[in-house]
C-alpha positions as CSV (number, residue, x, y, z in Angstrom):
1,M,-58.3,-295.6,-134.6
2,A,-62.2,-296.3,-134.3
3,S,-63.0,-292.9,-135.1
4,N,-65.7,-293.6,-137.5
5,W,-65.3,-290.1,-139.1
6,G,-66.3,-288.3,-135.9
7,Q,-69.6,-289.9,-135.8
8,C,-71.6,-290.3,-132.4
9,R,-70.9,-294.0,-132.4
10,H,-68.1,-296.3,-132.7
11,P,-67.7,-298.0,-136.0
12,G,-69.2,-301.4,-136.7
13,W,-65.7,-303.1,-137.1
14,Y,-64.9,-302.1,-133.4
15,Y,-67.7,-304.1,-132.1
16,N,-66.8,-307.0,-134.3
17,L,-63.2,-306.9,-133.1
18,L,-64.4,-307.1,-129.4
19,A,-66.8,-309.9,-130.3
20,N,-64.0,-311.9,-132.1
21,P,-60.5,-310.5,-131.8
22,R,-59.3,-312.9,-134.6
23,A,-58.9,-311.1,-137.9
24,S,-57.0,-310.9,-141.1
25,V,-55.4,-307.8,-142.5
26,T,-54.5,-307.5,-146.3
27,V,-51.3,-305.3,-147.0
28,G,-50.6,-305.0,-150.8
29,D,-51.1,-308.5,-151.9
30,V,-50.2,-310.4,-148.7
31,T,-53.0,-311.3,-146.0
32,R,-52.0,-312.0,-142.5
33,A,-53.7,-313.4,-139.4
34,V,-54.0,-311.0,-136.4
35,S,-55.3,-310.8,-133.1
36,A,-56.7,-307.5,-131.7
37,Y,-57.0,-305.8,-128.5
38,E,-57.9,-302.4,-127.0
39,A,-55.3,-300.2,-126.0
40,E,-55.5,-298.6,-122.8
41,G,-53.8,-296.1,-120.5
42,E,-50.4,-294.9,-121.3
43,E,-50.1,-297.4,-124.5
44,R,-53.5,-295.8,-125.7
45,E,-52.2,-292.1,-125.4
46,R,-48.9,-292.9,-127.0
47,L,-50.4,-294.5,-130.0
48,W,-53.1,-291.9,-130.1
49,Q,-50.4,-289.4,-130.5
50,R,-48.5,-291.3,-133.2
51,G,-51.7,-291.9,-135.1
52,L,-52.2,-287.9,-135.0
53,E,-48.9,-287.7,-136.7
54,F,-50.1,-290.0,-139.3
55,N,-53.6,-288.6,-139.6
56,P,-54.0,-284.8,-138.2
57,A,-57.8,-285.1,-139.3
58,W,-58.5,-287.3,-136.3
59,V,-58.3,-283.9,-134.1
60,G,-61.3,-282.6,-136.1
61,Y,-63.2,-286.1,-135.9
62,Q,-62.2,-286.0,-131.9
63,R,-63.8,-282.4,-131.7
64,R,-67.2,-283.7,-133.6
65,A,-67.5,-286.6,-131.5
66,A,-67.1,-284.6,-128.3
67,N,-69.1,-287.2,-126.3
68,R,-66.9,-290.5,-127.1
69,R,-63.4,-291.3,-126.8
70,F,-61.9,-293.0,-129.7
71,P,-60.9,-296.5,-128.9
72,V,-57.5,-297.5,-130.3
73,M,-57.1,-301.1,-131.6
74,V,-53.8,-302.9,-131.7
75,L,-53.5,-305.6,-134.3
76,T,-50.7,-308.3,-133.2
77,P,-49.8,-310.9,-136.2
78,S,-51.0,-314.4,-135.2
79,G,-48.3,-316.1,-136.9
80,A,-45.2,-315.4,-139.0
81,Q,-46.2,-316.8,-142.3
82,P,-48.9,-315.0,-144.8
83,I,-52.1,-316.9,-144.4
84,E,-52.7,-316.2,-148.2
85,E,-51.4,-314.4,-151.1
86,A,-54.2,-312.3,-152.5
87,R,-55.3,-312.6,-155.9
88,T,-55.4,-309.8,-158.3
89,A,-57.3,-310.0,-161.5
């Protein structure tokens, strides 16, 4: 959710993903390659509702940013294998 805490502009990472949809995501100690796209239509609405279950604060953010609709970005795995194991010190 490109909420940017309810600010008047989309977050910088949103524009980065539009310019280059290839990215990496780290969860725990595993980093995976992903591709991003912006959800539209029914998919966006479904994901928005699921997102509100996860983080109800987005409702308040949406009120604050009444002049813009939050983009919902979808990240899909680019490959089945992790691209690297993150290092912990």
